[in-house]
C-alpha positions in Angstrom: 14.4 11.3 -18.5 17.6 13.2 -18.3 20.9 11.4 -19.3 21.7 11.0 -15.6 18.2 9.6 -14.9 18.6 7.2 -17.8 21.9 5.9 -16.5 20.4 5.4 -13.0 17.3 3.7 -14.4 19.4 1.3 -16.5 21.4 0.3 -13.4 18.1 -0.4 -11.5 16.8 -2.4 -14.4 19.9 -4.5 -14.5 19.6 -5.3 -10.7 18.9 -9.0 -10.0 16.7 -10.0 -7.1 16.9 -13.8 -7.6 20.2 -15.2 -6.5 21.6 -17.6 -9.2 21.4 -21.2 -8.0 19.1 -20.5 -5.1 16.3 -23.1 -4.7 14.0 -20.6 -3.0 14.4 -17.3 -4.9 13.2 -13.8 -3.9 10.4 -13.8 -6.6 9.2 -17.2 -5.5 9.1 -16.1 -1.8 7.3 -12.9 -2.7 4.6 -14.9 -4.7 4.1 -17.4 -1.9 3.9 -15.0 1.0 1.2 -12.9 -0.8 -0.7 -15.6 -2.6 0.3 -14.3 -6.0 1.1 -16.1 -9.3 4.8 -16.1 -10.3 3.9 -13.9 -13.3 2.2 -11.3 -11.1 5.1 -11.4 -8.6 7.6 -10.7 -11.4 5.5 -7.8 -12.5 5.4 -6.3 -9.0 9.2 -6.6 -8.8 9.3 -4.6 -12.0 7.1 -1.9 -10.5 9.2 -2.0 -7.3 12.2 -1.1 -9.4 10.3 1.8 -10.8 9.4 3.0 -7.3 13.0 2.9 -6.2 13.9 5.0 -9.3 11.1 7.5 -8.4 12.4 7.6 -4.8 15.8 8.6 -6.1 14.6 11.5 -8.3 11.5 12.9 -6.6 11.9 16.4 -5.3 8.8 16.2 -3.0 7.7 12.7 -2.2 6.4 9.4 -3.6 4.5 6.6 -2.1 4.4 2.9 -3.4 1.2 0.9 -3.9 0.6 -1.9 -1.4 1.9 -4.7 -3.7 5.1 -2.6 -4.4 5.3 -2.0 -0.6 5.2 -5.8 0.0 8.1 -6.3 -2.4 10.0 -3.5 -0.5 9.2 -5.1 2.9 10.6 -8.5 1.7 13.6 -7.0 0.1 14.6 -5.3 3.3 14.9 -8.8 4.9 17.5 -9.6 2.3 20.0 -7.3 4.0 23.0 -7.8 1.8 21.0 -7.5 -1.4 19.2 -4.4 -0.2 21.8 -2.4 1.7 25.0 -3.5 -0.2 24.0 -4.6 -3.7 21.1 -2.1 -4.2 21.7 1.0 -2.0 25.5 1.1 -1.9 26.6 -0.4 -5.2 23.7 0.5 -7.5 22.1 3.6 -6.1 25.1 5.1 -4.2 22.6 6.2 -1.6 20.6 4.7 1.3 16.8 4.5 1.2 15.5 3.8 4.7 12.2 2.3 5.6 10.4 4.0 8.5 6.9 3.6 10.1 4.5 6.5 9.8 4.0 8.8 12.7 0.2 8.6 12.3 -2.4 11.4 12.4 -4.5 13.3 9.9 -1.5 15.5 8.8 0.5 12.4 7.9 -2.5 10.9 6.1 -3.1 14.0 4.0 0.6 14.3 3.2 1.0 10.7 2.0 -2.2 10.7 0.1 -0.7 13.6 -1.8 2.5 11.7 -2.2 0.6 8.8 -3.7 -1.1 11.1 -6.2 2.3 12.7 -7.1 3.7 9.2 -7.5 1.2 8.5 -10.3 2.0 11.8 -12.0 5.8 11.3 -11.8 5.5 7.7 -13.0 3.5 8.8 -16.0 6.0 11.6 -16.7 9.1 9.5 -16.5 7.9 6.2 -18.0 5.4 7.6 -20.6 2.5 5.5 -19.5 0.0 5.1 -16.7 1.0 2.8 -13.8 -0.9 -0.6 -14.1 -4.1 -0.4 -12.2 -3.9 -3.9 -10.8 -0.6 -3.0 -9.1 -1.0 0.7 -8.5 -4.5 1.0 -7.1 -6.4 4.3 -6.8 -6.0 6.4 -3.6 -9.1 5.1 -1.9 -8.2 1.5 -2.4 -4.6 2.0 -1.5 -5.3 3.5 1.9 -8.3 1.4 2.9 -8.0 -2.1 1.5 -5.1 -3.2 3.6 -6.6 -5.0 6.6 -4.0 -7.8 6.5 -2.8 -10.2 9.1 -0.3 -13.0 9.1 -2.0 -16.4 9.1 -0.6 -19.9 9.4 -2.3 -21.7 6.5 -1.2 -25.0 8.1 -3.6 -24.4 11.0 -6.4 -22.3 9.5 -8.6 -22.3 6.4 -9.2 -19.1 4.5 -12.7 -18.6 3.1 -13.2 -15.5 0.9 -15.9 -13.2 2.0 -18.8 -12.7 -0.5 -18.6 -9.2 -2.0 -22.0 -8.1 -0.6 -22.1 -4.5 0.7 -23.1 -3.9 4.3 -25.8 -1.7 2.9 -27.5 -4.5 0.9 -27.3 -7.1 3.7 -28.6 -4.7 6.4 -31.6 -3.7 4.3 -32.4 -7.3 3.4 -32.4 -8.3 7.1 -34.3 -5.2 8.1 -37.0 -6.0 5.5 -37.5 -9.5 6.9 -37.7 -8.1 10.5 -40.2 -5.4 9.5 -42.4 -7.8 7.6 -42.5 -10.2 10.6 -43.2 -7.4 13.1 -46.0 -5.9 11.0 -47.7 -9.3 10.5 -47.5 -10.0 14.3 -48.7 -6.6 15.4 -52.4 -5.5 15.5 -51.5 -1.8 15.9 -52.1 0.6 13.0 -49.0 2.5 14.2 -46.7 -0.5 13.6 -46.2 0.2 9.8 -45.4 3.9 10.5 -43.0 3.0 13.3 -41.2 0.5 11.2 -41.1 2.9 8.3 -39.3 5.4 10.6 -36.8 2.8 11.7 -36.1 1.8 8.1 -35.5 5.4 7.2 -33.0 5.9 10.1 -31.2 2.7 9.3 -30.9 3.5 5.6 -29.5 6.9 6.3 -27.0 5.6 8.8 -25.8 2.7 6.7 -25.6 4.9 3.6 -23.4 7.4 5.4 -21.1 4.7 6.7 -20.8 3.1 3.2 -19.9 6.5 1.7 -17.4 7.4 4.4 -14.0 7.5 2.7 -12.3 6.7 6.1 -14.3 3.5 6.8 -12.1 0.5 7.2 -9.0 2.5 8.1 -6.9 1.8 11.1 -4.2 3.9 12.8 -1.7 5.0 10.3 0.4 1.8 10.2 0.5 0.7 6.5 1.4 3.0 3.6 4.6 4.3 2.1 6.3 7.4 0.6 9.6 8.8 -0.3 11.2 12.3 -0.7 14.6 13.6 -1.6 16.8 16.4 -0.3 20.1 16.9 1.5 23.6 15.3 1.1 24.0 11.5 0.6 26.6 8.8 0.0 29.5 9.3 -2.5 28.4 12.9 -3.2 24.9 11.9 -4.2 22.1 14.2 -3.1 19.3 12.4 -1.3 17.1 12.0 1.6 14.1 9.7 1.3 11.4 9.0 3.7 8.2 7.0 3.5 5.2 7.2 5.8 1.5 6.5 5.6 -2.2 7.1 5.7 -4.8 6.2 8.2 -4.8 2.5 7.6 -3.2 -0.7 8.9 0.5 -1.1 7.8 2.3 2.1 7.0 6.0 2.3 6.3 8.4 4.7 4.7 11.9 5.3 3.4 14.4 8.0 4.5 17.8 8.7 3.3 20.8 9.7 5.5 24.4 10.8 5.0 26.9 8.0 4.7 26.7 4.5 3.4 26.5 2.2 6.4 24.0 0.7 8.8 20.3 0.3 8.4 17.6 2.6 9.4 14.3 2.2 11.2 11.9 -0.2 9.8 8.5 -1.6 10.6 5.8 -3.7 9.1 
């Protein structure tokens, strides 16, 4: 880091999220809303600080992991902490959170931003980002099919981690065995063999499709810097998404007041 970057990073490290004396602190809320342990929540907050730092120094664009994005989403609801304490008093610049515009071009751009985030992180912090918080690109942009659920009214049962490929083949094997045993035609085995081949090819192609499970560009994040910002600081940050379900972004603007577009 340059001396200026080291000064900025120290300011961000010293920033406190948990209000002294509060019974329900930021870190506790973050853990509860995401089903995380307190220890993991605190680690995510540490990575969120690193993302904010990368947002400020990136010349091209950075994108947070989904856990980091959840910390960002929550912090935006603490408006005084985010806009006044962090943006105005700590960073001397605004970092706005905007939803993605969607489409393949946005998906490609922010996939690249996420890759550059890992590279810039390693360059500035001298280590790889933790894999349990900064997932790989495929996981980051596909494993985000989330929905708000009232746990007081619904039970949550974790799905078994069986692939569609395995389950489909198992069910097809049972169906084929039953059909062949019930049929007297010599063509039955050949017919079922053809059906099995078609199904295997179809399911395999679906399983290997990198875009499976993705939605409509509503759930990822990124940040880039350029232009003139608050108090003489140069900045402009924006953050968009991939083809998935929950994109969001950050964008800078001149001046130090108001809040920009958001979206969850």
